[in-house]
GUVOMI-893887 format. One record per residue (C-alpha): residue in one letter; z, y, x. Coordinates in Angstrom, 1 decimal, padded with zeros to 4 digits, always signed. Example, Ala and Ser with C-alpha at 12.3 -4.5 7.8 and 13.67 -1.06 7.14 Angstrom:
GUVOMI-893887
@code A | z +007.8 | y -004.5 | x +012.3
@code S | z +007.1 | y -001.1 | x +013.7
//
This chain:
GUVOMI-893887
@code X | z -033.6 | y -011.5 | x +005.9
@code X | z -032.6 | y -010.7 | x +002.5
@code X | z -034.1 | y -007.4 | x +001.4
@code X | z -032.6 | y -006.0 | x -001.3
@code X | z -034.6 | y -003.3 | x -003.7
@code X | z -032.3 | y -000.4 | x -005.1
@code X | z -035.6 | y +001.0 | x -007.7
@code X | z -036.7 | y +004.6 | x -007.4
@code X | z -034.8 | y +007.3 | x -009.8
@code X | z -036.2 | y +007.1 | x -013.2
@code X | z -037.6 | y +003.3 | x -013.0
@code X | z -035.8 | y +000.3 | x -014.4
@code X | z -035.7 | y -003.0 | x -012.4
@code X | z -038.2 | y -004.3 | x -014.9
@code X | z -040.5 | y -001.3 | x -015.0
@code X | z -040.7 | y -001.6 | x -010.8
@code X | z -041.6 | y -005.4 | x -011.1
@code X | z -044.8 | y -004.5 | x -013.9
@code X | z -045.9 | y -001.8 | x -011.5
@code X | z -045.8 | y -004.3 | x -008.7
@code X | z -048.0 | y -007.1 | x -010.4
@code X | z -050.6 | y -004.5 | x -010.9
@code X | z -051.1 | y -004.4 | x -007.4
@code X | z -052.9 | y -007.0 | x -004.9
@code X | z -049.3 | y -007.9 | x -003.6
@code X | z -048.2 | y -009.4 | x -006.8
@code X | z -047.8 | y -012.6 | x -006.2
@code X | z -045.7 | y -012.4 | x -002.8
@code X | z -043.8 | y -009.2 | x -004.7
@code X | z -043.0 | y -012.3 | x -007.7
@code X | z -042.2 | y -015.3 | x -005.1
@code X | z -040.0 | y -012.3 | x -003.1
@code X | z -037.6 | y -011.3 | x -006.0
@code X | z -037.8 | y -015.1 | x -007.1
@code X | z -036.1 | y -015.7 | x -004.2
@code X | z -034.1 | y -013.1 | x -004.4
@code X | z -032.4 | y -014.2 | x -007.8
@code X | z -032.2 | y -017.6 | x -006.8
@code X | z -030.2 | y -017.1 | x -003.2
@code X | z -027.9 | y -015.1 | x -005.5
@code X | z -027.1 | y -017.9 | x -007.6
@code X | z -027.2 | y -020.0 | x -004.9
@code X | z -023.8 | y -017.2 | x -003.5
@code X | z -022.4 | y -017.1 | x -006.8
@code X | z -022.0 | y -021.4 | x -007.5
@code X | z -019.3 | y -020.3 | x -004.3
@code X | z -017.4 | y -018.4 | x -006.2
@code X | z -016.1 | y -016.3 | x -003.1
@code X | z -013.4 | y -013.6 | x -003.2
@code X | z -012.1 | y -010.8 | x -001.1
@code X | z -008.9 | y -009.3 | x -001.3
@code X | z -009.0 | y -006.2 | x +000.9
@code X | z -005.0 | y -004.6 | x +001.6
@code X | z -005.6 | y -001.4 | x +002.3
@code X | z -002.9 | y +000.6 | x +004.4
@code X | z -003.5 | y +003.9 | x +003.8
@code X | z -002.0 | y +006.7 | x +006.5
@code X | z -003.2 | y +004.6 | x +009.4
@code X | z -001.0 | y +001.6 | x +009.8
@code X | z +001.2 | y +001.4 | x +013.1
@code X | z -000.4 | y -002.2 | x +015.3
@code X | z +002.2 | y -001.2 | x +017.8
@code X | z +005.4 | y -002.3 | x +015.6
@code X | z +003.8 | y -004.9 | x +013.1
@code X | z +000.6 | y -007.1 | x +014.9
@code X | z +000.6 | y -006.1 | x +018.4
@code X | z +004.1 | y -006.0 | x +019.7
@code X | z +004.9 | y -004.4 | x +023.5
@code X | z +008.5 | y -005.0 | x +024.0
@code X | z +007.7 | y -005.3 | x +028.2
@code X | z +006.5 | y -001.4 | x +028.1
@code X | z +008.9 | y +001.0 | x +028.8
@code X | z +007.2 | y +004.2 | x +027.3
@code X | z +005.5 | y +002.4 | x +024.3
@code X | z +008.1 | y -000.4 | x +023.2
@code X | z +009.6 | y +000.8 | x +020.3
@code X | z +012.4 | y -000.3 | x +018.6
@code X | z +011.0 | y -003.8 | x +017.3
@code X | z +011.0 | y -007.5 | x +018.5
@code X | z +008.4 | y -009.7 | x +018.0
@code X | z +009.2 | y -013.3 | x +016.4
@code X | z +007.4 | y -016.4 | x +016.5
@code X | z +005.3 | y -017.2 | x +013.6
@code X | z +003.4 | y -020.8 | x +012.3
@code X | z +000.6 | y -019.7 | x +014.7
@code X | z +001.6 | y -021.0 | x +017.8
@code X | z +002.0 | y -018.3 | x +020.6
@code X | z +001.1 | y -015.8 | x +017.8
@code X | z +004.0 | y -013.1 | x +017.4
@code X | z +004.8 | y -010.6 | x +015.2
@code X | z +007.5 | y -008.1 | x +014.1
@code X | z +010.8 | y -009.3 | x +013.4
@code X | z +010.7 | y -007.6 | x +009.7
@code X | z +007.7 | y -009.3 | x +008.3
@code X | z +009.5 | y -013.2 | x +008.3
@code X | z +007.3 | y -014.0 | x +004.8
@code X | z +004.4 | y -013.3 | x +006.6
@code X | z +005.1 | y -015.1 | x +010.1
@code X | z +005.3 | y -018.3 | x +007.9
@code X | z +001.7 | y -018.2 | x +006.7
@code X | z +000.3 | y -016.7 | x +010.4
@code X | z -001.1 | y -020.3 | x +010.4
@code X | z -003.8 | y -019.3 | x +007.5
@code X | z -004.4 | y -015.7 | x +009.1
@code X | z -006.2 | y -014.3 | x +012.3
@code X | z -004.7 | y -010.9 | x +014.0
@code X | z -007.7 | y -009.0 | x +015.8
@code X | z -006.4 | y -007.2 | x +018.8
@code X | z -009.1 | y -005.6 | x +019.9
@code X | z -010.9 | y -003.0 | x +017.7
@code X | z -011.8 | y +000.7 | x +018.2
@code X | z -012.9 | y +001.6 | x +015.6
@code X | z -013.8 | y +005.6 | x +017.3
@code X | z -012.8 | y +007.1 | x +014.1
@code X | z -009.6 | y +009.2 | x +014.3
@code X | z -009.9 | y +011.2 | x +010.8
@code X | z -008.4 | y +010.1 | x +007.9
@code X | z -011.6 | y +010.4 | x +005.6
@code X | z -013.7 | y +009.5 | x +008.3
@code X | z -011.7 | y +006.5 | x +009.1
@code X | z -011.4 | y +005.6 | x +005.4
@code X | z -015.5 | y +005.5 | x +005.0
@code X | z -015.9 | y +003.7 | x +008.2
@code X | z -014.0 | y +001.2 | x +007.7
@code X | z -014.8 | y +000.1 | x +003.8
@code X | z -018.6 | y +000.8 | x +005.0
@code X | z -019.2 | y -000.2 | x +008.9
@code X | z -020.5 | y +003.6 | x +009.2
@code X | z -019.8 | y +006.9 | x +010.2
@code X | z -019.9 | y +009.5 | x +007.4
@code X | z -023.5 | y +010.7 | x +006.8
@code X | z -025.0 | y +013.6 | x +004.7
@code X | z -028.2 | y +012.4 | x +004.0
@code X | z -026.8 | y +009.4 | x +002.7
@code X | z -023.9 | y +007.9 | x +000.5
@code X | z -023.0 | y +003.9 | x +001.8
@code X | z -021.3 | y +001.7 | x -000.6
@code X | z -018.5 | y +000.1 | x +000.6
@code X | z -018.2 | y -003.5 | x +001.6
@code X | z -016.7 | y -004.1 | x -002.1
@code X | z -019.6 | y -002.4 | x -004.1
@code X | z -021.7 | y -004.9 | x -001.8
@code X | z -019.9 | y -007.9 | x -002.8
@code X | z -020.1 | y -007.1 | x -006.3
@code X | z -023.7 | y -006.9 | x -005.9
@code X | z -024.5 | y -009.6 | x -003.9
@code X | z -021.9 | y -011.7 | x -005.8
@code X | z -020.6 | y -010.5 | x -008.9
@code X | z -022.5 | y -012.0 | x -012.1
@code X | z -024.6 | y -009.6 | x -013.8
@code X | z -023.1 | y -007.3 | x -016.1
@code X | z -023.4 | y -008.7 | x -019.3
@code X | z -022.3 | y -012.5 | x -017.9
@code X | z -018.6 | y -011.7 | x -017.2
@code X | z -016.0 | y -009.5 | x -019.3
@code X | z -014.3 | y -008.8 | x -015.8
@code X | z -015.6 | y -005.6 | x -013.3
@code X | z -016.9 | y -007.5 | x -009.8
@code X | z -014.9 | y -004.7 | x -007.7
@code X | z -011.0 | y -003.4 | x -008.9
@code X | z -009.0 | y -001.3 | x -007.2
@code X | z -005.6 | y -000.9 | x -007.0
@code X | z -003.1 | y +002.0 | x -006.6
@code X | z -006.1 | y +004.3 | x -005.5
@code X | z -009.5 | y +005.1 | x -006.0
@code X | z -010.9 | y +003.0 | x -003.7
@code X | z -014.4 | y +003.9 | x -002.0
@code X | z -017.6 | y +004.5 | x -003.7
@code X | z -020.4 | y +002.2 | x -003.9
@code X | z -023.4 | y +005.3 | x -002.8
@code X | z -026.3 | y +003.9 | x -003.5
@code X | z -025.4 | y +000.8 | x -005.0
@code X | z -024.7 | y +003.0 | x -008.0
@code X | z -022.0 | y +002.9 | x -010.8
@code X | z -022.0 | y -000.3 | x -012.0
@code X | z -020.7 | y -001.7 | x -008.7
@code X | z -017.9 | y +000.8 | x -008.3
@code X | z -014.9 | y +000.2 | x -008.3
@code X | z -012.6 | y -000.2 | x -011.8
@code X | z -009.1 | y +001.6 | x -011.2
@code X | z -006.3 | y +000.5 | x -011.7
@code X | z -003.6 | y +003.1 | x -011.0
@code X | z -000.6 | y +001.4 | x -012.1
@code X | z -000.2 | y -002.4 | x -012.1
@code X | z +003.3 | y -001.9 | x -013.4
@code X | z +001.9 | y -000.1 | x -016.5
@code X | z -000.7 | y -000.3 | x -019.3
@code X | z -004.1 | y -000.3 | x -017.9
@code X | z -006.1 | y +002.7 | x -019.1
@code X | z -008.5 | y +003.0 | x -021.6
@code X | z -008.5 | y -000.6 | x -022.5
@code X | z -007.5 | y +000.4 | x -025.9
@code X | z -008.5 | y +003.4 | x -028.5
@code X | z -006.3 | y +006.0 | x -029.3
@code X | z -003.5 | y +005.6 | x -031.2
@code X | z -005.2 | y +007.5 | x -034.1
@code X | z -008.6 | y +005.9 | x -033.7
@code X | z -008.6 | y +003.2 | x -036.7
@code X | z -011.4 | y +000.7 | x -036.1
@code X | z -013.8 | y +002.0 | x -038.2
@code X | z -013.9 | y +005.5 | x -036.6
@code X | z -014.0 | y +003.8 | x -033.1
@code X | z -017.5 | y +001.7 | x -034.6
@code X | z -018.8 | y +004.8 | x -035.7
@code X | z -018.1 | y +006.3 | x -032.0
@code X | z -019.5 | y +003.6 | x -030.6
@code X | z -022.6 | y +003.6 | x -032.6
@code X | z -022.9 | y +007.4 | x -032.0
@code X | z -022.7 | y +006.7 | x -028.3
@code X | z -025.7 | y +004.0 | x -028.5
@code X | z -027.7 | y +006.4 | x -030.2
@code X | z -027.4 | y +008.8 | x -027.9
@code X | z -027.5 | y +006.8 | x -024.7
@code X | z -030.6 | y +005.0 | x -026.1
@code X | z -032.1 | y +008.7 | x -026.7
@code X | z -031.4 | y +009.5 | x -023.2
@code X | z -033.0 | y +006.3 | x -021.7
@code X | z -036.5 | y +007.0 | x -023.7
@code X | z -036.9 | y +009.7 | x -021.3
@code X | z -036.8 | y +007.8 | x -017.9
@code X | z -033.5 | y +010.0 | x -016.5
@code X | z -033.0 | y +007.1 | x -014.1
@code X | z -030.9 | y +004.1 | x -013.0
@code X | z -028.0 | y +006.4 | x -013.5
@code X | z -028.1 | y +006.5 | x -017.0
@code X | z -029.2 | y +002.7 | x -017.5
@code X | z -025.8 | y +001.6 | x -015.2
@code X | z -024.2 | y +004.3 | x -017.6
@code X | z -024.9 | y +002.3 | x -020.6
@code X | z -023.9 | y -000.9 | x -018.8
@code X | z -020.4 | y +000.0 | x -017.7
@code X | z -019.6 | y +001.6 | x -021.3
@code X | z -020.9 | y -001.6 | x -022.8
@code X | z -018.7 | y -003.7 | x -020.7
@code X | z -015.7 | y -001.7 | x -021.2
@code X | z -015.9 | y -002.4 | x -024.6
@code X | z -016.6 | y -006.0 | x -024.3
@code X | z -013.1 | y -005.4 | x -021.9
@code X | z -011.2 | y -004.5 | x -024.5
@code X | z -011.7 | y -007.4 | x -026.6
@code X | z -012.0 | y -010.2 | x -023.9
@code X | z -009.2 | y -012.8 | x -023.1
@code X | z -010.0 | y -012.2 | x -019.7
@code X | z -007.8 | y -008.7 | x -019.8
@code X | z -004.9 | y -010.9 | x -019.2
@code X | z -005.1 | y -011.2 | x -016.2
@code X | z -003.8 | y -007.7 | x -016.3
@code X | z -000.6 | y -008.7 | x -017.6
@code X | z +001.8 | y -009.6 | x -015.1
@code X | z +004.4 | y -009.9 | x -017.8
@code X | z +003.0 | y -013.2 | x -018.0
@code X | z +004.7 | y -014.2 | x -014.6
@code X | z +007.6 | y -015.9 | x -014.1
@code X | z +010.7 | y -013.7 | x -013.0
@code X | z +011.2 | y -015.4 | x -009.9
@code X | z +007.2 | y -014.7 | x -008.7
@code X | z +007.3 | y -011.1 | x -010.1
@code X | z +010.9 | y -010.8 | x -007.5
@code X | z +009.1 | y -012.9 | x -005.0
@code X | z +006.2 | y -010.4 | x -004.8
@code X | z +008.1 | y -007.7 | x -005.1
@code X | z +008.1 | y -005.2 | x -007.8
@code X | z +007.1 | y -001.9 | x -005.9
@code X | z +003.2 | y -001.0 | x -007.2
@code X | z +002.2 | y -002.7 | x -004.0
@code X | z +003.8 | y -006.1 | x -005.0
@code X | z +002.8 | y -006.1 | x -008.4
@code X | z -000.7 | y -005.0 | x -007.0
@code X | z -000.6 | y -008.4 | x -004.5
@code X | z +000.2 | y -010.3 | x -007.8
@code X | z -002.6 | y -008.8 | x -010.3
@code X | z -005.1 | y -009.4 | x -006.9
@code X | z -004.1 | y -013.4 | x -007.1
@code X | z -004.4 | y -013.3 | x -011.2
@code X | z -007.9 | y -011.0 | x -010.7
@code X | z -009.1 | y -013.3 | x -008.4
@code X | z -008.2 | y -016.4 | x -010.2
@code X | z -009.7 | y -015.2 | x -013.3
@code X | z -013.4 | y -014.4 | x -011.1
@code X | z -013.3 | y -011.2 | x -010.0
@code X | z -014.7 | y -011.0 | x -006.8
@code X | z -013.3 | y -008.1 | x -004.8
@code X | z -009.8 | y -006.7 | x -005.3
@code X | z -008.6 | y -003.7 | x -003.4
@code X | z -004.6 | y -003.4 | x -003.1
@code X | z -003.2 | y -000.1 | x -001.5
@code X | z +000.4 | y +000.4 | x +000.4
@code X | z +000.6 | y +004.1 | x +000.6
@code X | z +002.8 | y +006.0 | x +003.3
@code X | z +001.7 | y +005.1 | x +006.9
@code X | z +000.9 | y +008.4 | x +008.7
@code X | z +004.1 | y +008.0 | x +010.7
@code X | z +004.4 | y +011.1 | x +012.5
@code X | z +008.0 | y +011.2 | x +012.1
@code X | z +010.7 | y +008.7 | x +012.6
@code X | z +008.5 | y +006.0 | x +012.0
@code X | z +010.8 | y +003.3 | x +012.8
@code X | z +013.3 | y +004.0 | x +010.0
@code X | z +009.8 | y +004.4 | x +007.6
@code X | z +009.0 | y +001.1 | x +008.5
@code X | z +012.2 | y -000.8 | x +008.9
@code X | z +013.3 | y +000.5 | x +005.1
@code X | z +010.5 | y +000.6 | x +003.6
@code X | z +006.8 | y +000.1 | x +005.0
@code X | z +006.9 | y -003.8 | x +006.6
@code X | z +009.5 | y -005.1 | x +003.7
@code X | z +007.4 | y -004.3 | x +000.9
@code X | z +004.7 | y -005.6 | x +002.7
@code X | z +005.8 | y -008.5 | x +003.9
@code X | z +006.5 | y -009.8 | x +000.3
@code X | z +003.5 | y -008.9 | x -001.3
@code X | z +001.3 | y -009.7 | x +001.5
@code X | z +003.4 | y -013.0 | x +002.6
@code X | z +003.6 | y -014.0 | x -001.0
@code X | z +000.1 | y -013.7 | x -001.8
@code X | z -001.3 | y -015.8 | x +000.8
@code X | z +001.2 | y -018.5 | x +000.3
@code X | z +000.7 | y -018.2 | x -003.4
@code X | z -003.5 | y -018.8 | x -002.9
@code X | z -002.5 | y -021.3 | x -000.1
@code X | z -001.0 | y -023.5 | x -003.1
@code X | z -003.0 | y -023.1 | x -005.4
@code X | z -006.2 | y -023.8 | x -003.9
@code X | z -007.4 | y -020.5 | x -003.9
@code X | z -007.3 | y -019.3 | x -000.4
@code X | z -010.6 | y -021.8 | x +000.7
@code X | z -012.6 | y -019.6 | x -001.3
@code X | z -010.4 | y -016.0 | x -000.8
@code X | z -010.5 | y -014.1 | x +002.1
@code X | z -007.7 | y -011.6 | x +003.0
@code X | z -008.5 | y -008.7 | x +004.8
@code X | z -005.2 | y -006.0 | x +006.4
@code X | z -006.6 | y -002.6 | x +007.8
@code X | z -006.5 | y +001.1 | x +007.5
@code X | z -007.9 | y +004.2 | x +008.2
@code X | z -007.4 | y +003.6 | x +012.0
@code X | z -004.2 | y +002.5 | x +014.2
@code X | z -001.2 | y +004.6 | x +015.9
@code X | z -000.6 | y +005.6 | x +019.3
@code X | z +000.9 | y +003.7 | x +022.1
@code X | z +002.8 | y +006.5 | x +022.8
@code X | z +006.1 | y +007.6 | x +020.6
@code X | z +006.0 | y +011.1 | x +020.2
@code X | z +008.7 | y +013.6 | x +020.5
@code X | z +009.6 | y +013.2 | x +016.8
@code X | z +010.1 | y +009.8 | x +017.1
@code X | z +006.6 | y +008.9 | x +015.5
@code X | z +003.2 | y +007.5 | x +016.5
@code X | z +000.0 | y +009.5 | x +015.7
@code X | z -003.5 | y +008.7 | x +015.0
@code X | z -005.5 | y +006.2 | x +017.7
@code X | z -008.7 | y +004.6 | x +016.6
@code X | z -009.2 | y +003.6 | x +020.3
@code X | z -007.3 | y +000.0 | x +020.3
@code X | z -005.5 | y -001.5 | x +017.5
@code X | z -005.4 | y -004.6 | x +015.2
@code X | z -006.4 | y -005.9 | x +011.8
@code X | z -005.5 | y -009.1 | x +010.1
@code X | z -008.1 | y -011.6 | x +008.2
@code X | z -007.9 | y -015.0 | x +007.4
@code X | z -008.8 | y -017.2 | x +004.5
@code X | z -012.2 | y -017.8 | x +002.5
@code X | z -013.0 | y -020.8 | x +005.2
@code X | z -012.5 | y -018.7 | x +007.8
@code X | z -010.5 | y -020.4 | x +010.8
@code X | z -006.7 | y -019.3 | x +011.1
@code X | z -003.9 | y -019.0 | x +013.6
@code X | z -005.3 | y -016.5 | x +016.0
@code X | z -004.6 | y -013.7 | x +018.0
@code X | z -008.1 | y -012.7 | x +019.0
@code X | z -008.5 | y -009.8 | x +021.7
@code X | z -005.6 | y -008.6 | x +023.2
@code X | z -004.6 | y -004.9 | x +024.8
@code X | z -003.1 | y -004.3 | x +028.4
@code X | z +000.8 | y -004.4 | x +028.6
@code X | z +001.0 | y -000.7 | x +027.4
@code X | z -000.7 | y -001.2 | x +024.5
@code X | z -003.6 | y +001.4 | x +025.4
@code X | z -006.5 | y -000.3 | x +026.8
@code X | z -008.7 | y -002.9 | x +025.3
@code X | z -008.9 | y -005.8 | x +028.3
@code X | z -010.4 | y -008.7 | x +026.3
@code X | z -012.8 | y -009.3 | x +023.5
@code X | z -013.9 | y -005.8 | x +022.4
@code X | z -014.4 | y -005.4 | x +019.1
@code X | z -016.2 | y -002.8 | x +017.0
@code X | z -015.9 | y -002.1 | x +013.1
@code X | z -020.2 | y -003.5 | x +012.5
@code X | z -018.6 | y -006.7 | x +014.0
@code X | z -015.7 | y -006.7 | x +011.3
@code X | z -018.1 | y -006.2 | x +008.4
@code X | z -020.3 | y -008.8 | x +010.2
@code X | z -017.7 | y -011.3 | x +009.9
@code X | z -016.7 | y -010.7 | x +006.6
@code X | z -020.3 | y -010.7 | x +005.2
@code X | z -020.6 | y -014.0 | x +007.1
@code X | z -017.2 | y -015.7 | x +005.7
@code X | z -018.3 | y -014.8 | x +002.1
@code X | z -021.6 | y -016.4 | x +001.9
@code X | z -023.7 | y -012.8 | x +003.1
@code X | z -027.0 | y -013.2 | x +004.8
@code X | z -026.0 | y -010.5 | x +007.8
@code X | z -029.6 | y -009.9 | x +008.3
@code X | z -029.4 | y -008.5 | x +004.5
@code X | z -030.7 | y -005.0 | x +004.4
@code X | z -031.1 | y -002.5 | x +001.3
@code X | z -034.2 | y +000.0 | x +000.4
@code X | z -032.3 | y +003.4 | x -001.2
@code X | z -034.0 | y +005.7 | x -004.0
@code X | z -035.3 | y +007.8 | x -001.9
@code X | z -037.3 | y +004.7 | x +000.7
@code X | z -034.8 | y +004.2 | x +003.5
@code X | z -033.9 | y +001.0 | x +004.9
@code X | z -030.0 | y +000.4 | x +004.9
@code X | z -028.3 | y -002.4 | x +006.7
@code X | z -025.0 | y -004.0 | x +005.3
@code X | z -024.3 | y -005.3 | x +009.3
@code X | z -026.1 | y -002.5 | x +011.7
@code X | z -025.5 | y -003.4 | x +015.0
@code X | z -022.8 | y -006.1 | x +014.6
@code X | z -022.0 | y -009.6 | x +015.0
@code X | z -019.7 | y -011.9 | x +013.5
@code X | z -016.4 | y -013.0 | x +015.4
@code X | z -017.6 | y -016.3 | x +016.7
@code X | z -013.6 | y -017.7 | x +016.8
@code X | z -013.4 | y -016.9 | x +013.1
@code X | z -016.1 | y -019.4 | x +012.3
@code X | z -015.2 | y -022.1 | x +015.5
//
């Protein structure tokens, strides 16, 4: 089991290990720390990355991945089409994704239990229900902590969120919180000094900030202060780094921009490909607008599914053609699913009981539909999957020991995968 230590408030990791070295447990403790670092180095060598396509608002699985054309009351307006995965059918409005299904898997039997937007978002990112006594790290922050290079060794963040703020790092600290790109089609905020601040003034400001931070740190103000200094130092390096070219979509050919789609989601998918190509560990790209309590078929047909199809389909295709898909996991999910029943407003409501997510790449076997629901989409009839099973599958696929456990600053043990097990068909 890998049991990572999150050091107590006010004490650096080096300070903490120094205290351990003065105890009777010094030798085993130092061997323990050395084994953790060796494991982290091995994981970094694998150069694994993950792109999460987040469908904010609760996406309809009934009209995308698990259509029920034979259900008179729940079937909806869309027809299923064949894909490159034998026997796997998806919505007619996602033909580009259909060509890439040989690389992907649909999990059609997820029960996530949380039908509230905020709670569902938290659970799908962390594996845990919200708890007032602890803020759990989102999986992207776990990947940044486990797989990302040390802050001083790489000029880009290892956890990036595009089109939304993403979920936070919890007790892992701000160094692993998402770097936010609000608009992939615009300038990246805060990577250039204000226009009225010349190079000399900027240097003086940085020097003054350094003096202030060092004075603050000398007072043993805790890990948050250490992280704050590290994040600012990394931001300053980013401002001068060649790696920031990964954010420059104008370097891509017009045909590529058009294929992905020039909206915020398609552009975000293209930026995600460029970022993992540069070495970033985790990128989340949000497509909002899925809370379709009314007029769901027009919204899906005329905006959401065409935008999703171009961005997701070309992302998977591009990763495969560039030889990146084997080490890049792609996951599609949202807050929860939507009701099989169509309501009186021609929409679908919140439904966490039996819905679908999609995952592939990153060394996973592809081309499968795993689990199933009944003919009306109401009940799971084969292989129920829980959220922790998904987290376990993502952890295993990314090379993280599913037994990894952290100790929070207050001494509380928290598992990355608590009670779940990787889905076996993904690794067959």
